[in-house]
All heavy atoms as a GROMACS GRO file, in nm:
protein
  616
    1MET      N    1   2.360  -0.286   3.275
    1MET     CA    2   2.235  -0.223   3.232
    1MET      C    3   2.264  -0.082   3.180
    1MET      O    4   2.349  -0.013   3.232
    1MET     CB    5   2.139  -0.213   3.350
    1MET     CG    6   2.092  -0.345   3.406
    1MET     SD    7   1.988  -0.436   3.294
    1MET     CE    8   1.829  -0.378   3.340
    2VAL      N    9   2.190  -0.048   3.078
    2VAL     CA   10   2.202   0.084   3.017
    2VAL      C   11   2.070   0.156   3.036
    2VAL      O   12   1.964   0.100   3.009
    2VAL     CB   13   2.233   0.071   2.866
    2VAL    CG1   14   2.234   0.206   2.799
    2VAL    CG2   15   2.363  -0.002   2.843
    3GLN      N   16   2.076   0.279   3.084
    3GLN     CA   17   1.955   0.359   3.095
    3GLN      C   18   1.940   0.438   2.966
    3GLN      O   19   2.031   0.509   2.925
    3GLN     CB   20   1.960   0.454   3.213
    3GLN     CG   21   1.829   0.530   3.228
    3GLN     CD   22   1.820   0.606   3.358
    3GLN    OE1   23   1.889   0.576   3.453
    3GLN    NE2   24   1.737   0.706   3.360
    4VAL      N   25   1.824   0.422   2.902
    4VAL     CA   26   1.798   0.482   2.772
    4VAL      C   27   1.685   0.584   2.787
    4VAL      O   28   1.581   0.554   2.844
    4VAL     CB   29   1.754   0.375   2.670
    4VAL    CG1   30   1.734   0.436   2.533
    4VAL    CG2   31   1.856   0.263   2.664
    5THR      N   32   1.708   0.703   2.735
    5THR     CA   33   1.606   0.807   2.735
    5THR      C   34   1.539   0.809   2.599
    5THR      O   35   1.607   0.814   2.496
    5THR     CB   36   1.669   0.944   2.767
    5THR    OG1   37   1.735   0.937   2.894
    5THR    CG2   38   1.563   1.053   2.770
    6LEU      N   39   1.407   0.802   2.600
    6LEU     CA   40   1.328   0.803   2.477
    6LEU      C   41   1.280   0.946   2.450
    6LEU      O   42   1.250   1.019   2.544
    6LEU     CB   43   1.207   0.710   2.490
    6LEU     CG   44   1.235   0.568   2.539
    6LEU    CD1   45   1.105   0.491   2.552
    6LEU    CD2   46   1.331   0.497   2.448
    7SER      N   47   1.270   0.982   2.323
    7SER     CA   48   1.223   1.117   2.292
    7SER      C   49   1.127   1.114   2.173
    7SER      O   50   1.123   1.019   2.097
    7SER     CB   51   1.341   1.209   2.262
    7SER     OG   52   1.411   1.165   2.149
    8GLY      N   53   1.049   1.220   2.160
    8GLY     CA   54   0.960   1.240   2.046
    8GLY      C   55   0.861   1.128   2.026
    8GLY      O   56   0.799   1.078   2.121
    9THR      N   57   0.847   1.084   1.901
    9THR     CA   58   0.749   0.981   1.868
    9THR      C   59   0.783   0.847   1.931
    9THR      O   60   0.694   0.765   1.953
    9THR     CB   61   0.737   0.964   1.715
    9THR    OG1   62   0.866   0.934   1.662
    9THR    CG2   63   0.681   1.088   1.649
   10ILE      N   64   0.909   0.825   1.962
   10ILE     CA   65   0.949   0.700   2.028
   10ILE      C   66   0.889   0.695   2.168
   10ILE      O   67   0.835   0.594   2.211
   10ILE     CB   68   1.102   0.686   2.032
   10ILE    CG1   69   1.158   0.682   1.891
   10ILE    CG2   70   1.143   0.560   2.110
   10ILE    CD1   71   1.307   0.697   1.883
   11GLN      N   72   0.896   0.805   2.239
   11GLN     CA   73   0.837   0.813   2.373
   11GLN      C   74   0.685   0.797   2.366
   11GLN      O   75   0.625   0.727   2.446
   11GLN     CB   76   0.873   0.945   2.440
   11GLN     CG   77   0.822   0.956   2.582
   11GLN     CD   78   0.864   1.086   2.649
   11GLN    OE1   79   0.938   1.165   2.592
   11GLN    NE2   80   0.817   1.107   2.769
   12GLN      N   81   0.623   0.859   2.267
   12GLN     CA   82   0.478   0.847   2.251
   12GLN      C   83   0.439   0.702   2.224
   12GLN      O   84   0.342   0.651   2.279
   12GLN     CB   85   0.430   0.936   2.136
   12GLN     CG   86   0.442   1.084   2.166
   12GLN     CD   87   0.416   1.170   2.043
   12GLN    OE1   88   0.394   1.120   1.933
   12GLN    NE2   89   0.419   1.301   2.062
   13ALA      N   90   0.516   0.633   2.138
   13ALA     CA   91   0.486   0.493   2.105
   13ALA      C   92   0.501   0.402   2.226
   13ALA      O   93   0.436   0.299   2.235
   13ALA     CB   94   0.577   0.446   1.991
   14ALA      N   95   0.587   0.441   2.320
   14ALA     CA   96   0.609   0.362   2.442
   14ALA      C   97   0.508   0.397   2.550
   14ALA      O   98   0.526   0.360   2.666
   14ALA     CB   99   0.751   0.383   2.492
   15GLY      N  100   0.403   0.468   2.513
   15GLY     CA  101   0.300   0.502   2.610
   15GLY      C  102   0.340   0.612   2.706
   15GLY      O  103   0.291   0.620   2.817
   16GLY      N  104   0.433   0.696   2.663
   16GLY     CA  105   0.475   0.809   2.746
   16GLY      C  106   0.593   0.778   2.837
   16GLY      O  107   0.639   0.865   2.910
   17ILE      N  108   0.644   0.656   2.833
   17ILE     CA  109   0.760   0.620   2.914
   17ILE      C  110   0.880   0.700   2.864
   17ILE      O  111   0.907   0.703   2.744
   17ILE     CB  112   0.790   0.469   2.905
   17ILE    CG1  113   0.675   0.389   2.962
   17ILE    CG2  114   0.921   0.434   2.975
   17ILE    CD1  115   0.684   0.240   2.935
   18SER      N  116   0.952   0.763   2.954
   18SER     CA  117   1.064   0.845   2.910
   18SER      C  118   1.199   0.775   2.924
   18SER      O  119   1.294   0.811   2.855
   18SER     CB  120   1.066   0.978   2.986
   18SER     OG  121   1.082   0.954   3.124
   19THR      N  122   1.211   0.678   3.014
   19THR     CA  123   1.337   0.605   3.029
   19THR      C  124   1.311   0.456   3.050
   19THR      O  125   1.210   0.417   3.107
   19THR     CB  126   1.421   0.657   3.148
   19THR    OG1  127   1.347   0.642   3.267
   19THR    CG2  128   1.462   0.801   3.130
   20LEU      N  129   1.405   0.376   3.002
   20LEU     CA  130   1.402   0.232   3.019
   20LEU      C  131   1.543   0.185   3.053
   20LEU      O  132   1.641   0.249   3.014
   20LEU     CB  133   1.359   0.162   2.889
   20LEU     CG  134   1.217   0.183   2.842
   20LEU    CD1  135   1.202   0.132   2.699
   20LEU    CD2  136   1.121   0.107   2.932
   21GLU      N  137   1.553   0.073   3.123
   21GLU     CA  138   1.683   0.011   3.146
   21GLU      C  139   1.690  -0.118   3.067
   21GLU      O  140   1.602  -0.202   3.074
   21GLU     CB  141   1.705  -0.014   3.295
   21GLU     CG  142   1.732   0.112   3.372
   21GLU     CD  143   1.795   0.087   3.507
   21GLU    OE1  144   1.821  -0.030   3.542
   21GLU    OE2  145   1.818   0.186   3.576
   22ILE      N  146   1.797  -0.132   2.990
   22ILE     CA  147   1.815  -0.245   2.899
   22ILE      C  148   1.955  -0.303   2.921
   22ILE      O  149   2.051  -0.228   2.936
   22ILE     CB  150   1.803  -0.200   2.751
   22ILE    CG1  151   1.671  -0.127   2.724
   22ILE    CG2  152   1.824  -0.316   2.656
   22ILE    CD1  153   1.549  -0.213   2.732
   23GLU      N  154   1.965  -0.435   2.919
   23GLU     CA  155   2.095  -0.501   2.924
   23GLU      C  156   2.152  -0.504   2.783
   23GLU      O  157   2.095  -0.569   2.694
   23GLU     CB  158   2.079  -0.644   2.977
   23GLU     CG  159   2.209  -0.717   2.997
   23GLU     CD  160   2.294  -0.659   3.110
   23GLU    OE1  161   2.238  -0.620   3.213
   23GLU    OE2  162   2.417  -0.653   3.092
   24ALA      N  163   2.260  -0.430   2.758
   24ALA     CA  164   2.316  -0.422   2.624
   24ALA      C  165   2.461  -0.377   2.629
   24ALA      O  166   2.497  -0.290   2.707
   24ALA     CB  167   2.236  -0.324   2.539
   25LYS      N  168   2.541  -0.437   2.541
   25LYS     CA  169   2.682  -0.399   2.529
   25LYS      C  170   2.710  -0.321   2.400
   25LYS      O  171   2.814  -0.260   2.386
   25LYS     CB  172   2.770  -0.523   2.534
   25LYS     CG  173   2.754  -0.604   2.662
   25LYS     CD  174   2.887  -0.635   2.721
   25LYS     CE  175   2.875  -0.719   2.847
   25LYS     NZ  176   2.851  -0.643   2.964
   26ASN      N  177   2.612  -0.327   2.305
   26ASN     CA  178   2.627  -0.251   2.181
   26ASN      C  179   2.488  -0.209   2.133
   26ASN      O  180   2.386  -0.246   2.192
   26ASN     CB  181   2.703  -0.330   2.074
   26ASN     CG  182   2.636  -0.460   2.036
   26ASN    OD1  183   2.513  -0.466   2.019
   26ASN    ND2  184   2.714  -0.566   2.020
   27ILE      N  185   2.484  -0.130   2.026
   27ILE     CA  186   2.357  -0.076   1.978
   27ILE      C  187   2.263  -0.187   1.932
   27ILE      O  188   2.143  -0.181   1.959
   27ILE     CB  189   2.382   0.028   1.866
   27ILE    CG1  190   2.448   0.152   1.926
   27ILE    CG2  191   2.252   0.065   1.795
   27ILE    CD1  192   2.490   0.258   1.826
   28ARG      N  193   2.315  -0.288   1.867
   28ARG     CA  194   2.229  -0.398   1.821
   28ARG      C  195   2.158  -0.465   1.939
   28ARG      O  196   2.038  -0.491   1.934
   28ARG     CB  197   2.311  -0.499   1.744
   28ARG     CG  198   2.228  -0.611   1.686
   28ARG     CD  199   2.311  -0.699   1.598
   28ARG     NE  200   2.226  -0.798   1.535
   28ARG     CZ  201   2.263  -0.922   1.514
   28ARG    NH1  202   2.383  -0.962   1.547
   28ARG    NH2  203   2.180  -1.005   1.456
   29GLN      N  204   2.231  -0.494   2.046
   29GLN     CA  205   2.171  -0.555   2.164
   29GLN      C  206   2.070  -0.460   2.229
   29GLN      O  207   1.966  -0.502   2.278
   29GLN     CB  208   2.278  -0.593   2.266
   29GLN     CG  209   2.364  -0.708   2.222
   29GLN     CD  210   2.475  -0.738   2.323
   29GLN    OE1  211   2.491  -0.671   2.424
   29GLN    NE2  212   2.554  -0.840   2.292
   30LEU      N  213   2.101  -0.332   2.225
   30LEU     CA  214   2.011  -0.231   2.282
   30LEU      C  215   1.877  -0.232   2.209
   30LEU      O  216   1.771  -0.238   2.272
   30LEU     CB  217   2.075  -0.093   2.272
   30LEU     CG  218   1.986   0.024   2.313
   30LEU    CD1  219   1.970   0.029   2.463
   30LEU    CD2  220   2.041   0.154   2.261
   31LEU      N  221   1.881  -0.230   2.077
   31LEU     CA  222   1.757  -0.226   1.999
   31LEU      C  223   1.679  -0.356   2.015
   31LEU      O  224   1.556  -0.354   2.026
   31LEU     CB  225   1.788  -0.198   1.853
   31LEU     CG  226   1.853  -0.061   1.826
   31LEU    CD1  227   1.884  -0.045   1.678
   31LEU    CD2  228   1.768   0.052   1.877
   32GLY      N  229   1.748  -0.470   2.020
   32GLY     CA  230   1.680  -0.597   2.043
   32GLY      C  231   1.614  -0.603   2.179
   32GLY      O  232   1.501  -0.650   2.194
   33GLY      N  233   1.683  -0.551   2.281
   33GLY     CA  234   1.627  -0.547   2.416
   33GLY      C  235   1.508  -0.455   2.426
   33GLY      O  236   1.410  -0.485   2.493
   34LEU      N  237   1.514  -0.343   2.356
   34LEU     CA  238   1.400  -0.251   2.354
   34LEU      C  239   1.278  -0.316   2.292
   34LEU      O  240   1.167  -0.302   2.342
   34LEU     CB  241   1.436  -0.124   2.276
   34LEU     CG  242   1.519  -0.021   2.348
   34LEU    CD1  243   1.572   0.082   2.249
   34LEU    CD2  244   1.438   0.046   2.457
   35GLU      N  245   1.300  -0.387   2.182
   35GLU     CA  246   1.189  -0.452   2.114
   35GLU      C  247   1.125  -0.560   2.202
   35GLU      O  248   1.003  -0.577   2.202
   35GLU     CB  249   1.238  -0.512   1.983
   35GLU     CG  250   1.127  -0.546   1.887
   35GLU     CD  251   1.180  -0.587   1.752
   35GLU    OE1  252   1.258  -0.511   1.693
   35GLU    OE2  253   1.141  -0.696   1.706
   36LYS      N  254   1.207  -0.632   2.278
   36LYS     CA  255   1.154  -0.735   2.369
   36LYS      C  256   1.078  -0.672   2.486
   36LYS      O  257   0.972  -0.718   2.524
   36LYS     CB  258   1.266  -0.822   2.423
   36LYS     CG  259   1.318  -0.922   2.325
   36LYS     CD  260   1.427  -1.006   2.387
   36LYS     CE  261   1.490  -1.098   2.284
   36LYS     NZ  262   1.605  -1.171   2.338
   37GLN      N  263   1.137  -0.568   2.544
   37GLN     CA  264   1.077  -0.505   2.662
   37GLN      C  265   0.955  -0.422   2.627
   37GLN      O  266   0.862  -0.411   2.705
   37GLN     CB  267   1.181  -0.419   2.734
   37GLN     CG  268   1.135  -0.368   2.868
   37GLN     CD  269   1.249  -0.305   2.946
   37GLN    OE1  270   1.365  -0.334   2.927
   37GLN    NE2  271   1.215  -0.215   3.036
   38CYS      N  272   0.954  -0.363   2.509
   38CYS     CA  273   0.848  -0.272   2.467
   38CYS      C  274   0.811  -0.303   2.322
   38CYS      O  275   0.848  -0.229   2.231
   38CYS     CB  276   0.898  -0.129   2.479
   38CYS     SG  277   0.811  -0.026   2.592
   39PRO      N  278   0.737  -0.414   2.297
   39PRO     CA  279   0.707  -0.453   2.159
   39PRO      C  280   0.636  -0.345   2.077
   39PRO      O  281   0.648  -0.342   1.955
   39PRO     CB  282   0.618  -0.576   2.174
   39PRO     CG  283   0.633  -0.621   2.314
   39PRO     CD  284   0.682  -0.504   2.394
   40GLU      N  285   0.566  -0.255   2.144
   40GLU     CA  286   0.496  -0.149   2.072
   40GLU      C  287   0.592  -0.051   2.006
   40GLU      O  288   0.553   0.030   1.922
   40GLU     CB  289   0.398  -0.075   2.164
   40GLU     CG  290   0.460  -0.007   2.282
   40GLU     CD  291   0.475  -0.094   2.407
   40GLU    OE1  292   0.469  -0.217   2.398
   40GLU    OE2  293   0.494  -0.036   2.515
   41LEU      N  294   0.722  -0.058   2.039
   41LEU     CA  295   0.822   0.028   1.976
   41LEU      C  296   0.868  -0.024   1.840
   41LEU      O  297   0.932   0.049   1.765
   41LEU     CB  298   0.944   0.044   2.067
   41LEU     CG  299   0.927   0.128   2.191
   41LEU    CD1  300   1.055   0.131   2.271
   41LEU    CD2  301   0.886   0.269   2.155
   42LYS      N  302   0.836  -0.147   1.807
   42LYS     CA  303   0.887  -0.208   1.684
   42LYS      C  304   0.861  -0.122   1.560
   42LYS      O  305   0.953  -0.100   1.480
   42LYS     CB  306   0.830  -0.348   1.666
   42LYS     CG  307   0.891  -0.420   1.548
   42LYS     CD  308   0.846  -0.564   1.539
   42LYS     CE  309   0.914  -0.629   1.418
   42LYS     NZ  310   0.886  -0.769   1.407
   43PRO      N  311   0.739  -0.070   1.539
   43PRO     CA  312   0.718   0.014   1.419
   43PRO      C  313   0.808   0.137   1.416
   43PRO      O  314   0.860   0.174   1.310
   43PRO     CB  315   0.571   0.055   1.428
   43PRO     CG  316   0.507  -0.048   1.515
   43PRO     CD  317   0.613  -0.091   1.612
   44GLU      N  318   0.831   0.198   1.529
   44GLU     CA  319   0.919   0.316   1.534
   44GLU      C  320   1.063   0.277   1.505
   44GLU      O  321   1.134   0.347   1.434
   44GLU     CB  322   0.911   0.385   1.671
   44GLU     CG  323   0.783   0.459   1.695
   44GLU     CD  324   0.762   0.573   1.599
   44GLU    OE1  325   0.857   0.648   1.570
   44GLU    OE2  326   0.649   0.589   1.550
   45LEU      N  327   1.106   0.164   1.561
   45LEU     CA  328   1.243   0.118   1.537
   45LEU      C  329   1.265   0.082   1.391
   45LEU      O  330   1.371   0.107   1.336
   45LEU     CB  331   1.274  -0.003   1.628
   45LEU     CG  332   1.268   0.023   1.779
   45LEU    CD1  333   1.290  -0.106   1.855
   45LEU    CD2  334   1.368   0.129   1.820
   46GLU      N  335   1.162   0.026   1.328
   46GLU     CA  336   1.173  -0.011   1.186
   46GLU      C  337   1.177   0.111   1.095
   46GLU      O  338   1.235   0.105   0.986
   46GLU     CB  339   1.057  -0.103   1.147
   46GLU     CG  340   1.072  -0.242   1.207
   46GLU     CD  341   0.953  -0.332   1.178
   46GLU    OE1  342   0.848  -0.283   1.133
   46GLU    OE2  343   0.967  -0.453   1.202
   47LYS      N  344   1.117   0.223   1.137
   47LYS     CA  345   1.123   0.346   1.058
   47LYS      C  346   1.264   0.400   1.052
   47LYS      O  347   1.301   0.471   0.960
   47LYS     CB  348   1.033   0.454   1.120
   47LYS     CG  349   0.887   0.434   1.099
   47LYS     CD  350   0.812   0.549   1.164
   47LYS     CE  351   0.664   0.524   1.172
   47LYS     NZ  352   0.596   0.632   1.245
   48GLY      N  353   1.341   0.370   1.154
   48GLY     CA  354   1.478   0.418   1.164
   48GLY      C  355   1.494   0.517   1.277
   48GLY      O  356   1.408   0.603   1.297
   49ILE      N  357   1.598   0.498   1.352
   49ILE     CA  358   1.627   0.586   1.464
   49ILE      C  359   1.776   0.614   1.468
   49ILE      O  360   1.854   0.544   1.403
   49ILE     CB  361   1.583   0.525   1.600
   49ILE    CG1  362   1.657   0.393   1.624
   49ILE    CG2  363   1.434   0.507   1.608
   49ILE    CD1  364   1.652   0.348   1.767
   50ALA      N  365   1.812   0.713   1.542
   50ALA     CA  366   1.952   0.739   1.572
   50ALA      C  367   1.971   0.715   1.721
   50ALA      O  368   1.878   0.734   1.800
   50ALA     CB  369   1.987   0.883   1.536
   51VAL      N  370   2.089   0.671   1.757
   51VAL     CA  371   2.122   0.646   1.897
   51VAL      C  372   2.235   0.741   1.934
   51VAL      O  373   2.340   0.741   1.869
   51VAL     CB  374   2.164   0.500   1.920
   51VAL    CG1  375   2.202   0.477   2.065
   51VAL    CG2  376   2.054   0.404   1.878
   52ALA      N  377   2.214   0.820   2.036
   52ALA     CA  378   2.319   0.910   2.085
   52ALA      C  379   2.379   0.849   2.211
   52ALA      O  380   2.308   0.816   2.305
   52ALA     CB  381   2.261   1.047   2.116
   53ILE      N  382   2.510   0.830   2.208
   53ILE     CA  383   2.583   0.776   2.322
   53ILE      C  384   2.683   0.882   2.365
   53ILE      O  385   2.774   0.918   2.290
   53ILE     CB  386   2.657   0.645   2.286
   53ILE    CG1  387   2.558   0.541   2.234
   53ILE    CG2  388   2.734   0.592   2.407
   53ILE    CD1  389   2.624   0.417   2.176
   54ASN      N  390   2.662   0.933   2.485
   54ASN     CA  391   2.749   1.038   2.539
   54ASN      C  392   2.768   1.154   2.441
   54ASN      O  393   2.877   1.207   2.424
   54ASN     CB  394   2.885   0.979   2.581
   54ASN     CG  395   2.871   0.884   2.696
   54ASN    OD1  396   2.786   0.900   2.784
   54ASN    ND2  397   2.953   0.780   2.697
   55GLY      N  398   2.658   1.194   2.376
   55GLY     CA  399   2.660   1.311   2.289
   55GLY      C  400   2.699   1.286   2.145
   55GLY      O  401   2.693   1.376   2.063
   56THR      N  402   2.741   1.164   2.111
   56THR     CA  403   2.776   1.131   1.973
   56THR      C  404   2.662   1.051   1.911
   56THR      O  405   2.618   0.952   1.970
   56THR     CB  406   2.907   1.049   1.967
   56THR    OG1  407   3.012   1.124   2.028
   56THR    CG2  408   2.944   1.017   1.823
   57ILE      N  409   2.616   1.094   1.794
   57ILE     CA  410   2.501   1.029   1.730
   57ILE      C  411   2.550   0.922   1.633
   57ILE      O  412   2.640   0.946   1.551
   57ILE     CB  413   2.415   1.132   1.656
   57ILE    CG1  414   2.357   1.231   1.758
   57ILE    CG2  415   2.303   1.064   1.578
   57ILE    CD1  416   2.282   1.346   1.697
   58TYR      N  417   2.489   0.803   1.645
   58TYR     CA  418   2.522   0.689   1.560
   58TYR      C  419   2.399   0.648   1.481
   58TYR      O  420   2.290   0.640   1.535
   58TYR     CB  421   2.570   0.569   1.644
   58TYR     CG  422   2.695   0.599   1.722
   58TYR    CD1  423   2.688   0.646   1.853
   58TYR    CD2  424   2.820   0.583   1.664
   58TYR    CE1  425   2.802   0.676   1.924
   58TYR    CE2  426   2.936   0.612   1.735
   58TYR     CZ  427   2.926   0.658   1.865
   58TYR     OH  428   3.040   0.688   1.936
   59ARG      N  429   2.420   0.619   1.352
   59ARG     CA  430   2.313   0.570   1.266
   59ARG      C  431   2.365   0.444   1.198
   59ARG      O  432   2.469   0.447   1.134
   59ARG     CB  433   2.277   0.674   1.159
   59ARG     CG  434   2.217   0.800   1.217
   59ARG     CD  435   2.197   0.903   1.104
   59ARG     NE  436   2.162   1.031   1.157
   59ARG     CZ  437   2.247   1.125   1.196
   59ARG    NH1  438   2.376   1.105   1.189
   59ARG    NH2  439   2.205   1.240   1.243
   60ASP      N  440   2.292   0.336   1.214
   60ASP     CA  441   2.325   0.210   1.148
   60ASP      C  442   2.462   0.154   1.186
   60ASP      O  443   2.523   0.080   1.111
   60ASP     CB  444   2.317   0.224   0.995
   60ASP     CG  445   2.180   0.269   0.950
   60ASP    OD1  446   2.080   0.231   1.014
   60ASP    OD2  447   2.172   0.344   0.851
   61ASP      N  448   2.513   0.190   1.301
   61ASP     CA  449   2.641   0.138   1.350
   61ASP      C  450   2.609   0.037   1.460
   61ASP      O  451   2.626   0.061   1.578
   61ASP     CB  452   2.726   0.254   1.404
   61ASP     CG  453   2.869   0.211   1.431
   61ASP    OD1  454   2.902   0.092   1.409
   61ASP    OD2  455   2.948   0.296   1.473
   62TRP      N  456   2.558  -0.080   1.418
   62TRP     CA  457   2.497  -0.176   1.510
   62TRP      C  458   2.592  -0.231   1.615
   62TRP      O  459   2.548  -0.271   1.722
   62TRP     CB  460   2.437  -0.292   1.430
   62TRP     CG  461   2.344  -0.245   1.323
   62TRP    CD1  462   2.357  -0.268   1.190
   62TRP    CD2  463   2.229  -0.162   1.338
   62TRP    NE1  464   2.255  -0.206   1.121
   62TRP    CE2  465   2.176  -0.140   1.209
   62TRP    CE3  466   2.166  -0.103   1.447
   62TRP    CZ2  467   2.061  -0.063   1.187
   62TRP    CZ3  468   2.052  -0.026   1.425
   62TRP    CH2  469   2.002  -0.008   1.297
   63PHE      N  470   2.720  -0.234   1.588
   63PHE     CA  471   2.813  -0.295   1.684
   63PHE      C  472   2.894  -0.192   1.762
   63PHE      O  473   2.993  -0.226   1.825
   63PHE     CB  474   2.902  -0.396   1.611
   63PHE     CG  475   2.821  -0.511   1.556
   63PHE    CD1  476   2.786  -0.514   1.422
   63PHE    CD2  477   2.774  -0.609   1.640
   63PHE    CE1  478   2.707  -0.617   1.372
   63PHE    CE2  479   2.694  -0.712   1.590
   63PHE     CZ  480   2.661  -0.717   1.456
   64GLN      N  481   2.849  -0.068   1.759
   64GLN     CA  482   2.913   0.037   1.839
   64GLN      C  483   2.898   0.001   1.987
   64GLN      O  484   2.788  -0.017   2.036
   64GLN     CB  485   2.848   0.173   1.811
   64GLN     CG  486   2.898   0.285   1.898
   64GLN     CD  487   3.045   0.314   1.877
   64GLN    OE1  488   3.095   0.309   1.765
   64GLN    NE2  489   3.116   0.343   1.983
   65PRO      N  490   3.009  -0.013   2.060
   65PRO     CA  491   2.999  -0.046   2.203
   65PRO      C  492   2.932   0.066   2.282
   65PRO      O  493   2.943   0.184   2.247
   65PRO     CB  494   3.144  -0.061   2.247
   65PRO     CG  495   3.225  -0.071   2.122
   65PRO     CD  496   3.146  -0.004   2.014
   66ILE      N  497   2.863   0.025   2.387
   66ILE     CA  498   2.802   0.121   2.479
   66ILE      C  499   2.874   0.105   2.613
   66ILE      O  500   2.853   0.007   2.684
   66ILE     CB  501   2.651   0.096   2.496
   66ILE    CG1  502   2.580   0.101   2.361
   66ILE    CG2  503   2.591   0.197   2.594
   66ILE    CD1  504   2.434   0.062   2.366
   67PRO      N  505   2.961   0.200   2.648
   67PRO     CA  506   3.032   0.190   2.776
   67PRO      C  507   2.936   0.198   2.894
   67PRO      O  508   2.828   0.258   2.885
   67PRO     CB  509   3.126   0.311   2.774
   67PRO     CG  510   3.132   0.356   2.632
   67PRO     CD  511   3.001   0.316   2.571
   68GLU      N  512   2.978   0.138   3.006
   68GLU     CA  513   2.897   0.147   3.128
   68GLU      C  514   2.880   0.293   3.166
   68GLU      O  515   2.967   0.376   3.141
   68GLU     CB  516   2.964   0.071   3.242
   68GLU     CG  517   2.956  -0.079   3.226
   68GLU     CD  518   3.009  -0.151   3.348
   68GLU    OE1  519   2.986  -0.104   3.461
   68GLU    OE2  520   3.075  -0.253   3.328
   69ASP      N  521   2.768   0.322   3.230
   69ASP     CA  522   2.735   0.458   3.277
   69ASP      C  523   2.727   0.560   3.165
   69ASP      O  524   2.749   0.679   3.188
   69ASP     CB  525   2.834   0.505   3.385
   69ASP     CG  526   2.834   0.414   3.506
   69ASP    OD1  527   2.725   0.366   3.543
   69ASP    OD2  528   2.941   0.390   3.563
   70SER      N  529   2.698   0.515   3.043
   70SER     CA  530   2.683   0.607   2.931
   70SER      C  531   2.547   0.675   2.936
   70SER      O  532   2.451   0.621   2.989
   70SER     CB  533   2.694   0.532   2.798
   70SER     OG  534   2.821   0.482   2.779
   71GLU      N  535   2.542   0.792   2.877
   71GLU     CA  536   2.417   0.864   2.859
   71GLU      C  537   2.367   0.827   2.720
   71GLU      O  538   2.433   0.856   2.620
   71GLU     CB  539   2.445   1.014   2.869
   71GLU     CG  540   2.323   1.098   2.882
   71GLU     CD  541   2.360   1.243   2.911
   71GLU    OE1  542   2.428   1.306   2.826
   71GLU    OE2  543   2.322   1.291   3.017
   72VAL      N  544   2.252   0.756   2.712
   72VAL     CA  545   2.203   0.704   2.585
   72VAL      C  546   2.064   0.762   2.556
   72VAL      O  547   1.976   0.757   2.642
   72VAL     CB  548   2.196   0.550   2.589
   72VAL    CG1  549   2.144   0.495   2.456
   72VAL    CG2  550   2.334   0.491   2.619
   73PHE      N  551   2.047   0.815   2.436
   73PHE     CA  552   1.920   0.871   2.392
   73PHE      C  553   1.880   0.807   2.259
   73PHE      O  554   1.965   0.789   2.172
   73PHE     CB  555   1.927   1.022   2.370
   73PHE     CG  556   1.942   1.101   2.497
   73PHE    CD1  557   2.068   1.119   2.554
   73PHE    CD2  558   1.832   1.157   2.557
   73PHE    CE1  559   2.082   1.192   2.671
   73PHE    CE2  560   1.845   1.229   2.674
   73PHE     CZ  561   1.970   1.246   2.731
   74LEU      N  562   1.752   0.775   2.243
   74LEU     CA  563   1.698   0.731   2.115
   74LEU      C  564   1.629   0.850   2.052
   74LEU      O  565   1.545   0.916   2.115
   74LEU     CB  566   1.598   0.618   2.132
   74LEU     CG  567   1.651   0.484   2.177
   74LEU    CD1  568   1.541   0.380   2.169
   74LEU    CD2  569   1.770   0.441   2.096
   75ILE      N  570   1.662   0.876   1.927
   75ILE     CA  571   1.611   0.993   1.858
   75ILE      C  572   1.547   0.948   1.727
   75ILE      O  573   1.610   0.878   1.647
   75ILE     CB  574   1.727   1.091   1.826
   75ILE    CG1  575   1.804   1.122   1.954
   75ILE    CG2  576   1.676   1.216   1.758
   75ILE    CD1  577   1.940   1.182   1.929
   76PRO      N  578   1.422   0.988   1.702
   76PRO     CA  579   1.360   0.954   1.574
   76PRO      C  580   1.438   1.019   1.459
   76PRO      O  581   1.487   1.130   1.473
   76PRO     CB  582   1.219   1.013   1.582
   76PRO     CG  583   1.200   1.060   1.720
   76PRO     CD  584   1.334   1.068   1.786
   77ARG      N  585   1.450   0.947   1.350
   77ARG     CA  586   1.517   1.006   1.233
   77ARG      C  587   1.427   1.110   1.171
   77ARG      O  588   1.305   1.094   1.166
   77ARG     CB  589   1.548   0.899   1.131
   77ARG     CG  590   1.665   0.815   1.174
   77ARG     CD  591   1.732   0.759   1.053
   77ARG     NE  592   1.848   0.681   1.096
   77ARG     CZ  593   1.911   0.598   1.020
   77ARG    NH1  594   1.871   0.580   0.897
   77ARG    NH2  595   2.013   0.532   1.062
   78LEU      N  596   1.487   1.213   1.120
   78LEU     CA  597   1.412   1.319   1.053
   78LEU      C  598   1.418   1.297   0.903
   78LEU      O  599   1.525   1.268   0.848
   78LEU     CB  600   1.470   1.455   1.087
   78LEU     CG  601   1.468   1.492   1.236
   78LEU    CD1  602   1.539   1.625   1.257
   78LEU    CD2  603   1.327   1.498   1.288
   79ALA      N  604   1.307   1.310   0.839
   79ALA     CA  605   1.303   1.298   0.693
   79ALA      C  606   1.300   1.438   0.633
   79ALA      O  607   1.256   1.533   0.696
   79ALA     CB  608   1.178   1.220   0.652
   80GLY      N  609   1.346   1.447   0.516
   80GLY     CA  610   1.342   1.577   0.450
   80GLY      C  611   1.446   1.585   0.341
   80GLY      O  612   1.520   1.492   0.316
   81GLY      N  613   1.455   1.700   0.283
   81GLY     CA  614   1.549   1.712   0.173
   81GLY      C  615   1.624   1.838   0.175
   81GLY      O  616   1.645   1.915   0.254
   0.00000   0.00000   0.00000
């Protein structure tokens, strides 16, 4: 199990929940598990998010492994120029 901390609009979309536990070995499994456990997150996930694992931010790296006891944060992507 991976403990995931939600932030910003992702936390708001989850009804204020700040952490979830998901069974996942990589980012793709993590996002799929989040969508199953919290279907209301789907619109936020589709907008695009970044996943921080132990302080390193990953974008679109779906098969990045998530080691046990990792610190995992979901971060909304920022738009701008």
